[in-house]
N, C-alpha and C positions, 0 to 999 in steps of 0.2 A: 377248675379255675378257683383261685383263692380270692377272698375278699381283700380289700385294702388293709394293710397292716396297721395295727393300732400303735400309737405312740403317746408318750407323756406330753401333757400340755400344761402351760402355766398362764393363768389369767390374772390381770390386775383388776381389782375391784375398787370402784370409787365409793368412798364414804365421806360424808360432809362434816361429821362431828369430830371432836378431838379424841385422842386415844382413850381417855378415861370415861367417855360417855358410854352409856349402856348400849346404844345403837352400834357403836364401833366394837364394843366387847362382844355383842351378839354376832356380828359379822365375822369376827375372828373365830368364835366357836363354830359357826357354820363352815368356815373355810377349813378348819381342822377336821371336822366330820367328813367333809367332801373328800379331803385328801385320804383320810383313813378308809372310807368306804370304797374309794376308787382304787385302793391298793397303791396309791401314790401316782396314779396315771393322770390325775388332775390336781394341780396345786393352785390355790387362789391366794394371791398376795394382796391383802387389804391395805389400801392407801387412804389414810384418814386426812382430815383437815381440808377437804376439797382440793387436794393437790392435782388431781386428774381432771375433774369437772366441777364447776360451780353448781349449786343446788338447782338453779333454773335450767341448766344445760343437761341434766342427767337423763331425762326420758329420751330426748332427741339424740343424745350421745350414744345411748345403747342402741336405739333404732338404726343409727347410721354406722354402727360398728366402731365408734371411737374407743369404746371399752366393751368387753363382752358381758360384764355384769356390774351392777351397782346397787347400792342401798338407796331406796327411793321412798319419800314420804308420799304415799298414794293420794292423800287428800290434796296435794299440790296440783293434781291433774283434774280437779273438780270443774275447771272451766271447760273441759272437754266432755265430761259426763258427770252429772251430779251424784251418781252412785259412788264415785271415787271418794266422795267426802264423808261416807258413812262412818269411817273410823274416827272422824273428828267430832262426831255428835256426842255431847256429854250425856252421861247417865243412860246410854242405850243398853249397856250391859250392867247387870247388878253383881256379877260374880266373876 
């Protein structure tokens, strides 16, 4: 018996910021690395400017399968768990 055959997949990634923002630039670098390391089996198309989801819709959108992947400001989920806000605490890291 053989396993289910692998096939190439393409995902749309929701990003909130404009193309020139470093968050979006980092997402594009991430997408290029994923495509390279997967041998082209997974291509991530980064969609900027909140064209897929608005910032407040991101977490639930991924949970519900609206998009398979998204850039998310983790501190925005601080109302669910205060630990999520740790990245927004100033001066917590010195280097």
